[in-house]
C-alpha positions in Angstrom: 86.8 -19.9 177.2 86.4 -20.8 180.9 83.9 -19.4 183.2 84.9 -19.8 187.0 83.0 -18.8 190.3 84.0 -19.6 193.6 82.1 -19.9 196.9 81.6 -22.1 200.3 80.1 -25.3 200.0 76.7 -24.8 202.0 73.0 -25.2 201.1 72.7 -21.5 200.2 75.2 -21.7 197.5 74.1 -25.2 196.1 70.5 -24.1 194.6 72.4 -20.6 193.4 75.1 -22.5 191.6 72.6 -24.9 190.3 70.5 -22.1 188.7 73.4 -20.6 187.6 74.7 -23.5 185.5 71.1 -24.3 184.3 70.9 -20.8 182.7 74.6 -21.1 181.3 73.7 -24.3 179.7 70.5 -23.2 178.4 72.3 -20.1 176.9 74.7 -22.3 174.8 77.8 -22.6 177.3 79.3 -26.1 177.3 79.3 -27.9 180.6 83.3 -28.5 180.0 83.7 -24.8 179.9 82.3 -24.3 183.8 84.7 -24.3 186.5 83.0 -24.6 189.9 85.4 -23.8 192.6 84.1 -24.6 196.3 85.6 -24.2 199.8 84.7 -26.7 202.2 85.1 -27.6 205.9 84.4 -31.4 205.3 83.3 -33.6 202.2 80.9 -35.6 204.6 77.4 -34.1 204.4 78.2 -31.9 201.6 75.3 -30.3 200.3 76.6 -29.7 196.6 77.9 -33.2 196.1 74.5 -33.6 194.2 75.5 -31.0 191.5 78.2 -33.8 190.4 75.6 -36.0 189.0 73.2 -33.5 187.9 76.0 -31.9 185.4 78.4 -34.6 184.9 80.5 -32.3 182.6 81.0 -29.2 184.9 84.4 -29.3 186.5 84.1 -29.2 190.2 86.6 -28.5 192.5 86.7 -28.7 196.4 89.5 -26.9 198.6 89.6 -27.2 202.4 89.4 -23.8 204.5 92.2 -24.3 207.0 92.5 -20.3 207.8 92.7 -19.5 211.3 91.9 -16.1 211.7 89.2 -14.3 209.2 88.3 -10.6 209.2 86.2 -10.8 205.9 83.9 -13.2 204.8 84.3 -12.8 201.2 88.1 -13.2 201.5 87.3 -17.0 201.0 86.9 -16.5 197.1 90.5 -15.2 196.5 91.8 -17.5 199.4 90.3 -20.6 197.6 91.1 -19.2 194.1 94.8 -18.9 195.3 95.1 -22.7 195.9 93.1 -23.5 192.5 95.2 -21.5 190.4 98.4 -22.8 192.1 97.1 -26.3 191.5 96.2 -25.7 187.8 98.2 -22.7 186.8 98.1 -23.7 182.9 94.0 -23.7 182.8 93.7 -19.7 183.1 97.0 -18.4 181.1 94.6 -17.6 178.3 91.1 -15.2 179.0 88.1 -16.6 181.4 85.3 -14.9 182.9 85.4 -14.8 186.6 81.9 -14.0 188.0 79.5 -14.2 190.9 77.5 -17.5 191.4 74.1 -15.3 192.1 73.7 -14.8 188.5 71.8 -16.0 185.5 72.1 -15.7 182.2 68.9 -14.5 180.1 70.2 -14.7 176.7 73.4 -15.8 175.4 76.7 -13.3 176.3 78.2 -11.5 173.4 81.8 -10.9 174.1 83.7 -12.9 171.4 85.1 -9.6 170.6 86.7 -9.3 173.9 88.3 -12.7 173.9 91.6 -12.1 172.1 94.7 -12.8 174.0 96.7 -10.3 171.9 96.6 -7.9 174.8 96.1 -7.7 178.4 93.0 -5.3 178.8 90.6 -6.6 181.1 86.6 -6.2 180.7 84.3 -5.5 183.4 80.6 -4.8 184.4 80.0 -1.1 185.5 80.2 -0.5 189.2 81.5 2.8 189.2 78.6 4.2 191.1 79.8 2.1 194.1 83.7 1.4 193.8 84.9 4.3 191.7 87.2 7.2 192.8 84.3 9.8 193.3 82.3 7.3 195.4 85.1 6.9 197.7 86.0 10.4 197.9 82.3 11.2 198.8 82.9 9.5 202.2 86.0 11.5 202.9 89.8 12.1 201.8 90.6 10.3 204.9 88.7 7.1 203.4 90.7 7.5 200.0 94.1 7.9 201.8 93.8 4.9 204.1 92.6 2.5 201.3 95.1 3.6 199.0 97.8 3.0 201.7 96.5 -0.3 202.7 96.8 -1.8 199.3 100.0 0.5 198.3 98.6 2.1 195.0 99.0 5.8 194.1 95.7 7.9 194.5 96.2 9.2 191.0 95.9 5.8 189.4 92.7 5.4 191.2 91.5 9.2 190.1 92.3 8.6 186.5 90.7 5.3 186.2 87.1 6.4 187.5 85.7 5.6 184.3 87.3 2.2 184.2 86.2 1.1 187.7 84.3 -2.3 187.2 83.7 -5.0 189.0 81.6 -7.7 189.7 81.7 -9.7 186.5 85.1 -9.9 184.7 86.9 -11.0 181.8 90.5 -11.5 183.0 93.5 -12.6 181.0 96.7 -14.8 182.1 96.2 -14.7 186.0 98.1 -16.7 188.4 97.8 -17.4 191.9 99.9 -14.9 193.0 97.3 -12.2 191.9 94.7 -14.0 194.0 97.4 -14.3 197.0 97.8 -10.5 196.9 93.9 -9.9 196.6 93.3 -12.2 199.6 95.7 -10.1 201.7 94.5 -6.4 200.7 90.6 -7.3 201.0 91.2 -8.7 204.4 93.3 -5.5 205.5 90.7 -3.0 203.6 87.9 -4.6 205.4 89.4 -4.4 209.0 91.0 -1.0 208.6 88.0 0.6 206.8 85.7 -0.9 209.7 87.5 0.8 212.1 87.6 4.1 210.2 84.0 3.7 209.4 83.2 3.3 213.2 85.1 6.4 214.1 83.5 8.7 211.6 80.0 7.5 212.4 80.5 7.9 216.0 81.9 11.6 215.3 78.7 12.3 213.0 75.7 9.9 213.2 74.5 11.2 209.8 77.7 9.9 208.1 76.7 7.3 205.6 79.9 5.1 205.8 81.9 3.3 202.9 80.0 0.2 201.7 83.2 -1.9 202.7 81.5 -5.1 201.8 82.9 -4.3 198.3 86.4 -5.1 199.5 87.3 -7.8 197.3 86.0 -5.8 194.4 88.4 -3.1 195.4 91.1 -5.6 196.0 90.6 -7.2 192.5 90.5 -3.9 190.4 93.4 -2.3 192.1 95.6 -5.2 191.8 95.1 -5.3 188.1 96.0 -1.7 188.0 99.2 -2.5 189.8 100.1 -5.2 187.5 99.6 -2.6 184.7 96.5 -4.3 183.5 94.2 -1.7 181.6 90.5 -2.1 182.5 87.4 -1.2 180.4 83.6 -1.4 181.0 81.6 -2.9 178.4 77.7 -2.9 177.8 77.9 -6.5 177.1 78.7 -7.2 180.7 75.9 -4.8 182.0 73.6 -6.7 184.4 70.0 -6.6 185.5 69.5 -6.2 189.2 66.7 -8.1 191.1 65.2 -5.0 192.3 64.4 -3.7 188.5 61.0 -4.2 186.8 60.5 -7.2 184.9 60.8 -5.6 181.8 64.4 -5.2 182.4 64.9 -9.0 182.4 66.4 -9.9 179.0 67.6 -6.2 178.2 71.1 -7.4 179.6 72.2 -10.7 179.4 73.3 -11.0 182.9 70.8 -11.2 185.7 72.2 -10.3 189.1 70.2 -11.6 192.2 71.5 -8.7 194.4 70.0 -5.6 195.9 67.0 -7.0 197.9 67.3 -6.7 201.6 63.9 -7.8 202.5 60.7 -9.4 201.0 58.3 -6.6 202.0 57.1 -6.2 198.1 57.2 -9.9 197.9 60.3 -9.8 196.0 62.4 -13.3 195.7 64.7 -12.6 199.1 67.6 -15.2 198.6 68.5 -14.3 202.5 65.7 -16.6 203.5 67.2 -19.6 202.0 70.6 -19.7 203.5 70.0 -23.0 205.3 67.2 -24.4 203.1 66.3 -24.9 199.7 63.5 -22.5 198.2 60.1 -24.1 198.1 58.3 -23.9 194.5 55.1 -22.5 195.9 56.2 -18.7 196.7 53.9 -15.7 195.6 56.5 -13.2 194.2 55.8 -10.0 192.9 55.3 -10.7 188.9 56.4 -7.1 188.2 59.8 -7.5 189.3 62.8 -9.2 187.5 63.3 -11.4 190.6 60.3 -13.0 189.6 61.9 -14.4 186.4 64.7 -15.5 188.5 62.5 -17.3 190.9 61.0 -19.3 187.8 64.4 -20.4 186.9 65.0 -21.4 190.4 61.8 -23.6 190.4 63.1 -25.4 187.2 66.1 -26.7 189.1 64.4 -27.9 192.2 
């Protein structure tokens, strides 16, 4: 099986991808199975090129970002994957794992039972609480109506699939470039239209907590699977531990997701401090948080 992630080629993602690959290899994934897809502005002064020497058997791909208009920053992923899947259509005709790069494996993944290509079921991490039908509806019927209109999907499909509303880390099957093309268009339009509606709703009621539209690409991926009549199923093997959780949760799931920390007031490892620089190896990180263990991995790759 192949493992694929996609992100811009910059300092911020260089050390995250490095940490991710290191954890994958340490937990039994062959370098040859790992596909790292980067979007680039220029190959000159590319901070991720060192990874090619460090992991000589990992598959690295670089694609230029030539877009003129961008509404939503995360649309870089489907935009770049569209190019990659168009260039290599045969690589992903089977089963593959599509995942974030801000993850680490704490132990080997146990997903062999879900890799059969005999059906088209896709398997996902549990993200119901922040992308499911009930979450959207809690922000207003008008929000659900707008989102379904933008993606051109029946509201009943969203409602009926509440318990199948996963994302973040995916086991996908037989995906082609047209899928990513549609995801790119939909997530851009979702972001633009929902931001407008969110702004209007907050202006009318400053107590309103708007929909987390930063998840636009997750809705676009999930809903386009359903539009293609793909079944989705959440499985515990793709559960992940958040960075904010206690350190005892490290190792409870195979996947650690370095997300959820919005500041470093609790001495958590705050990745946003290292957008333009590599993390140092002498930080004092709160040893009670799972992010402490992630930082230990980061130090090993420095």
